[in-house]
N, C-alpha and C positions, 0 to 999 in steps of 0.2 A: 413721052407717054403721060397721059393725064391720070392724075390720082383722083379716085372717086371719094368725095367727102360725104360721110353719113351725117346729114343735118337733123336726124331724128334724135330720140332719147338714147342714152347709153343703154347697152344690152340689158343690164340688171334692172334698170328702172322700167324699161319697156316690158320686161318679163313680169315684173310685179304688177304693172298696169293690166296685164292680161289675166291675172289671177282673180278669182271670185272668192268672197268671204265664205268660209265654211259655215253653212247654215246651222250646224250643231253648236259651234262656238257662239254664233250670234244669238241663238235662242238661249244658251246658258247665261250669257251676260244680261239678258233681259229678264231672267227669272228672279223670283224673290229670294231664292237660296243663295244667289251670288252676291247679295248686298252684305257688306261688312257688318258684323254683329253690332259694333259700336255705332253704326249709322242707321241701323234698322229699328225704327220706332215701333213698328208692329211687333217685332220680336221682343223688344225690351218691355213692352206693355202686356205681355202674356202673363196669366196668373202664376205660371211656374217660375217666373222671374221676379216675384215679389221680394224675395230675399236680396237679390242683386239691387233692386231699386231702393230698398231700405238702406243698404250699405252705401249707395251713391248719395242718398240724402245726408248721411253722416259725413261722408268724405268731402262733399262740395263745400258745406258750411265750415267744416273744420279747416280745410286748406285756405279758404278765403280769409277767415279770421286769423289764422296763423300768419298769412302773408301780410295782413294789416297790422300785425304785432299787437293784437288785443290779448292781453294776458289774463285779465280778470274783469268781472262785471258786477254791477249792482242791478238786480232784476226788480222790475216794477210790474205788479199785476193790478188789475182793477177793471171795472165795468167799461164796456165799449159804448154804453148808452149815455154816459155823462158828457155834457158839452160845456164849452167855454161860456163865460158870463155874457159875452157879446152875442153868441149864437142863441143862448137861452132867452135873452131879452128880445131878440128878433122873433123867436118862436112865440113868445107870449103876446107880442104885439100883433102877430098874424093869426093867433088862435081864434077859432069860432066855435061856439057851443061850450057847454059846461065841461064836457069830458076833455076836450082839447085844452081848455083854459086851465083845468086842474092839473093836467099832465105838464103843461108848460110852466106852471108855477112850481111844480115839483122839480123840474129840470133846472129852473132858475136857482132854487135852494141848493140843489146838488152841485151847481157850478162852482161852489166854494171848494169842492173836492178837486175839480179840474185845476183850479188856480193853485191849490196846495201841492198837487202832484207836479205841476209846472215849476214851482219854486224848489221843490225837492230835487227835481232833475237838474236844475241849474246849480244848486248848492253842491250836490254830489260831484257834478262835472268840474266845478271850479276848485274844489278842495280835495277830491279823491284821487287825482292823478290822471284823469282822462285827457287833460290838456298837455300834460308833460310827456312829449315823445322824444325828448333829447337823448334818453338812454336807449332809444330804439324800440320801446314798447309803451303801451298805455294800460293803466290800471283803473278799475272801478268804473268802467264805461257803462252808461245806462243801457240796459237791454229790456225789451218789452216783447209782447206778442205781435207787435207791428201794426195793430189796427187802430181804430179811432178811440175817442173817449179818454180814459185815464192813460192809456198807452200813448196816445198822441200828445197828451199834456207833458208827460215825462220826457219824451223825445224833443218836444218843443223847448223845454227848459234847457236841455243839453245843447240844442242848436243855438239858443240865445247866449249861452256861455262860450260858443265857438268850438264846442266839443262834438265828436262823433257820437252816434247812438246806433244801436242794433235793433232791427225789427225782424223777429222770427214769425213771419206771417203764416197763416194756414189756409189752404184751399177748402172752401165750404160750398155746399149746394147754393146757399144764398151768399154770393161772393163777398168776401171781406177784402176790401182794397187796402193796400198799405197807406199809412198816414203820410202826410207830406213833409214831416219833420225828421223821420228816421233817415240816416245817411243812405243815399242811393246804392253805393257800393257795398253796404252792409245790411241790406234788406233782402231777406230770403223768403221763398215760398215753399212750404212743406205740404206733402200729402198726408204723412203719417203723424198723428198727434204724439205718439210715443217718442219719435225721434225729435220732434220739435221740443217737447218737454225735456228731453235729455240734454239738448244743447242749451236750454235755458238754465239748467242746473249745473252743468259740468264746469263752468268758469265762475260761478257765482261766489262772490265774497259776502253778499248780504241779499236779503229779500225784503221788499217793501210791498205790502198788500193793502190796497185801498178797497173800499166797498165794491162788491160785485155780485154776480149771480152764479149759475152753475159752473161756468168755465173757471171763474176765479176760485170757487170752492174746490174744484177738482185739482187745480194747480197748487193751491195752498196745502191741502191735505196730503197730496203726494209728497211734497217736500217735507212736511212735518213728519210723515211716516218714515221717509229716508233718514231724517235726523234722529228720530226716536229709535230706529233699529240699527243705527250706526252705519248705514249703507252710504251715507254722505258725510263729508267733513262738517264739523260744527260751524255754523255761520249764524250771525244775528238775523232774526226774523222780526219785522215790525208789522203790526196791524194798525193801520191808520184809521182814526175815528173810533175811539173806544166805545161810544154809545151804540154805534151800528153793530159792531162785532159782539158785544155783550148781549145785544137784543136778539140777534139772529142765530147765534151759536152759544149754547150753555155749556161751555167747557168745564165750568166748576161742577156742574151736575155730573158730567162724565167722571170727574175725579172722585166725587162723593160716592158714586155708584161702583167705584173700583175698576172702571173700564180703562182709565189711564192712571198713571202714577203721579204722585205729587211733583216729582221731578220733571214730568212732561209739561207742567204749567210754566216751567222756566225756559222752554224752547222758544218763547216769543215774548215780546213786550208790546205795549200799546203806545201810540203817539197820536197827537192831534194836530201838530203843526210841522212844517218842513224843518224848522230849526230844531225842534224837540226831537224829531226823527234822526237828524244828523248827529246830534249830541248822543243819542242813545246808541247809534252805530259805533261811534268812537269809543264810548264807555264799554261797550260789549266786545271791543277788540277788533273792529274792522281793520283789515290789513291795509295800511297806507304806505305809499312809496317813501323811501328814506330821502331826506334832503340831500342835495348835492349830486 
């Protein structure tokens, strides 16, 4: 007797092949509601999720810096408009017309600030503990707003010392690109100014403020207010270029009018050179890593 051999698919497989996909299930999988919340950009960008996004901006930077073992920073603020001496000279050479020439000459004069911030970034990185990762963490790492100008200069000085630097960049309508010297793995992009400033402050062992405009003033006075009210731990604050700050802000007049206390004038010091700034930080108790 011949045995009939079934050369087709096994019964279970054949039955499965005859099934059709339930159209309700297929439609559900294709719908917006079926996307996992963490993968749903449209959902995460709703106005009602602003609090969640705010928290995510805190957590992402916090965890990356923690993983990188960044324990403390020295924050550098200053104008994004200041350029290096090389770039300022090139702009002056290419300038046409009185207005362009006058602006180019001003930028060339201001390029001294760029070079000072660059030297300051290097000195802090070499002597403050940013290079010493043998204990498993780094101290007094240069941190800036991540953009060009003074921010670039400080990050450049850190890079020339072989140290990392942090760039807390901000998304703006006129896009601010991160400078090329902040460490790629430590360069962040923030939507919320408040969270960006919080990260700038929360690890700061010191603050160095070079001449700048509205943004620099905003950042400076927020930190001075935190120090004045005791909402932040006491840290040294340097105002670089005494003549600029005494010309644009009459803090002594505030004191005389009783709007700030005499003790508030001790929240900061002036400095004109990178070396003077570093000595001031050390004198005012900048926290330095212990030897060994």
